[in-house]
Structure formats: C-alpha cells, structure tokens
Residue frames as qw, qx, qy, qz and C-alpha x, y, z in Angstrom:
[[0.259, 0.263, -0.640, 0.673, -2.95, -35.10, -117.46],
 [0.416, -0.557, -0.715, 0.082, -4.88, -35.80, -114.23],
 [0.053, -0.667, 0.015, -0.743, -6.26, -32.66, -112.68],
 [0.730, -0.640, -0.076, -0.227, -6.84, -34.23, -109.24],
 [0.269, 0.629, -0.601, 0.412, -3.97, -34.01, -106.93],
 [0.276, -0.276, 0.743, -0.543, -5.48, -35.57, -103.81],
 [0.623, -0.098, -0.680, -0.373, -7.17, -38.93, -103.46],
 [0.721, -0.483, 0.179, -0.463, -9.18, -40.47, -100.67],
 [0.009, 0.460, -0.881, 0.110, -6.96, -43.12, -98.85],
 [0.560, 0.058, 0.730, -0.386, -10.02, -45.25, -98.18],
 [0.725, 0.519, 0.387, -0.236, -11.92, -45.27, -101.54],
 [0.523, -0.137, 0.505, 0.672, -8.98, -44.20, -103.79],
 [0.308, 0.762, 0.476, 0.314, -11.31, -41.67, -105.56],
 [0.313, 0.394, -0.024, 0.864, -10.45, -38.04, -106.16],
 [0.244, -0.588, -0.538, 0.552, -11.07, -35.52, -103.41],
 [0.111, 0.569, 0.289, 0.762, -12.80, -32.15, -104.14],
 [0.062, -0.021, 0.451, -0.890, -13.73, -29.26, -101.86],
 [0.062, 0.583, 0.790, -0.181, -17.32, -29.50, -100.53],
 [0.041, 0.583, 0.359, 0.728, -19.68, -26.96, -102.07],
 [0.101, -0.293, 0.333, -0.891, -20.91, -24.12, -99.96],
 [0.726, -0.268, -0.080, -0.628, -24.33, -25.69, -99.44],
 [0.858, -0.050, -0.504, 0.085, -22.70, -29.00, -98.49],
 [0.370, 0.221, -0.512, 0.743, -20.39, -27.20, -96.01],
 [0.365, -0.316, 0.180, -0.857, -23.34, -25.32, -94.51],
 [0.849, -0.208, -0.297, -0.384, -25.32, -28.54, -94.11],
 [0.731, 0.083, -0.559, 0.382, -22.30, -30.28, -92.64],
 [0.166, 0.259, -0.455, 0.836, -21.73, -27.54, -90.10],
 [0.617, -0.327, -0.004, -0.716, -25.40, -27.57, -89.07],
 [0.905, -0.143, -0.386, -0.111, -25.12, -31.25, -88.34],
 [0.567, 0.162, -0.522, 0.617, -21.84, -30.80, -86.47],
 [0.144, -0.350, 0.286, -0.880, -23.42, -28.02, -84.35],
 [0.786, -0.275, -0.045, -0.551, -26.39, -30.31, -83.43],
 [0.434, -0.462, 0.751, -0.181, -23.87, -33.11, -82.30],
 [0.898, 0.221, 0.246, -0.289, -24.76, -35.55, -85.00],
 [0.708, 0.623, -0.328, 0.054, -21.30, -36.14, -86.59],
 [0.771, -0.502, 0.366, 0.141, -18.72, -38.63, -85.44],
 [0.298, 0.664, -0.639, -0.250, -15.30, -39.33, -87.05],
 [0.816, 0.161, -0.538, -0.137, -14.24, -42.97, -87.85],
 [0.297, 0.220, -0.750, 0.549, -12.59, -43.17, -84.46],
 [0.385, -0.584, -0.714, -0.004, -15.97, -42.55, -82.84],
 [0.271, -0.333, -0.291, 0.855, -15.04, -39.08, -81.53],
 [0.209, 0.844, 0.457, -0.189, -17.59, -36.26, -81.77],
 [0.459, 0.343, 0.242, 0.783, -16.71, -33.74, -84.42],
 [0.180, -0.809, -0.378, 0.413, -16.77, -30.20, -83.05],
 [0.276, -0.394, 0.227, 0.847, -16.21, -26.75, -84.44],
 [0.562, 0.738, 0.198, -0.316, -17.15, -24.80, -87.50],
 [0.693, -0.001, 0.516, 0.503, -15.55, -25.87, -90.72],
 [0.248, 0.743, -0.128, -0.608, -14.52, -23.35, -93.43],
 [0.514, 0.472, -0.615, -0.367, -13.43, -26.14, -95.75],
 [0.752, -0.113, 0.626, -0.170, -13.83, -29.89, -96.19],
 [0.287, 0.389, -0.738, -0.471, -12.73, -32.33, -98.83],
 [0.802, 0.086, 0.420, -0.416, -15.10, -34.98, -99.98],
 [0.354, -0.135, 0.851, 0.365, -14.63, -38.12, -102.11],
 [0.174, 0.002, -0.630, -0.757, -16.34, -38.76, -105.45],
 [0.365, -0.427, -0.779, -0.280, -19.36, -40.56, -103.95],
 [0.202, -0.533, 0.204, -0.796, -19.61, -37.95, -101.09],
 [0.826, -0.439, -0.322, -0.147, -19.65, -40.61, -98.44],
 [0.742, -0.337, -0.196, 0.546, -16.31, -39.64, -96.83],
 [0.127, 0.949, 0.008, 0.290, -14.92, -36.28, -95.76],
 [0.705, -0.068, -0.253, 0.659, -11.61, -35.02, -94.61],
 [0.235, -0.928, -0.158, 0.240, -10.86, -31.93, -92.51],
 [0.591, 0.522, -0.137, 0.599, -8.24, -29.42, -93.25],
 [0.552, -0.753, -0.165, 0.317, -6.13, -27.77, -90.63],
 [0.183, -0.740, 0.281, 0.583, -4.18, -24.62, -91.49],
 [0.591, 0.627, -0.258, -0.437, -4.96, -25.40, -95.16],
 [0.114, 0.409, -0.901, -0.085, -3.40, -28.86, -94.84],
 [0.813, -0.124, -0.339, -0.456, -5.71, -31.81, -95.62],
 [0.419, -0.388, 0.753, -0.328, -5.83, -34.34, -92.80],
 [0.719, 0.232, -0.510, -0.410, -5.91, -37.52, -94.90],
 [0.066, -0.235, 0.918, -0.313, -5.76, -39.91, -91.95],
 [0.452, -0.256, -0.743, -0.422, -8.43, -42.62, -92.35],
 [0.371, -0.406, -0.742, 0.383, -9.12, -42.81, -88.60],
 [0.047, -0.416, -0.258, 0.871, -9.86, -39.05, -88.63],
 [0.141, -0.175, -0.614, -0.756, -12.08, -39.18, -91.71],
 [0.434, 0.182, 0.486, -0.736, -15.75, -38.54, -91.29],
 [0.163, 0.313, 0.900, 0.255, -18.40, -40.92, -92.74],
 [0.269, 0.112, -0.031, -0.956, -21.03, -38.89, -94.49],
 [0.281, -0.213, -0.875, -0.333, -23.33, -41.84, -95.01],
 [0.254, -0.629, -0.726, 0.111, -26.85, -41.03, -93.79],
 [0.198, -0.508, -0.205, 0.813, -26.06, -37.34, -93.43],
 [0.403, 0.760, 0.502, 0.092, -27.74, -36.44, -96.85],
 [0.158, -0.703, 0.204, 0.663, -25.04, -34.08, -98.14],
 [0.429, 0.130, 0.725, 0.523, -25.29, -35.54, -101.65],
 [0.208, 0.712, 0.597, 0.304, -28.26, -33.57, -102.63],
 [0.200, -0.868, -0.129, 0.436, -26.82, -30.36, -101.34],
 [0.616, 0.301, 0.322, 0.653, -25.72, -28.43, -104.41],
 [0.111, -0.509, -0.082, 0.850, -24.92, -24.81, -105.15]]
C-alpha cells in the first residue's frame, strides 16, 4: 500500500513535510525577502510547516493545517539550497 497521501500537482511526486533545518533555512530566506511564489508574489511570514516534493524543488504552504496545493501558489525552491539542509 502506498504510504504517501499527497502528491505535488506539478511534478506528480509525493509530498513530505520539510525537515526542521529545511524549514529554518526557508524561513530565513523568507525573512530576507528572497522568496517568491510561482505567481511572482513575495512570500511573507514565518512558516511552522511546509510540504516539499521529492526533488525538493517545489514547496507548498499549509494554512490551518490544510495543504495549499494550488500550482500558482507553490514556491519554487530552485536555487535556494534547501536540499542539503538535513536534520
């Protein structure tokens, strides 16, 4: 049986929660104004959770514990170097 329940609507790969170190690195980049969503809007706030796809190149926010799996609101992680952030 497949253990993954959520999949990235863009890459069709399983989504998993970002690790604590990935989340910390992401929040630092957000605070410094370096993160845009796929619509081109600046991502703001502090994130307590984030879902990432298998290749850690796309992330999805959660709001009130509900994953926001809308491609236009997804966040490209390419060039943000969260891949090497491990716990």
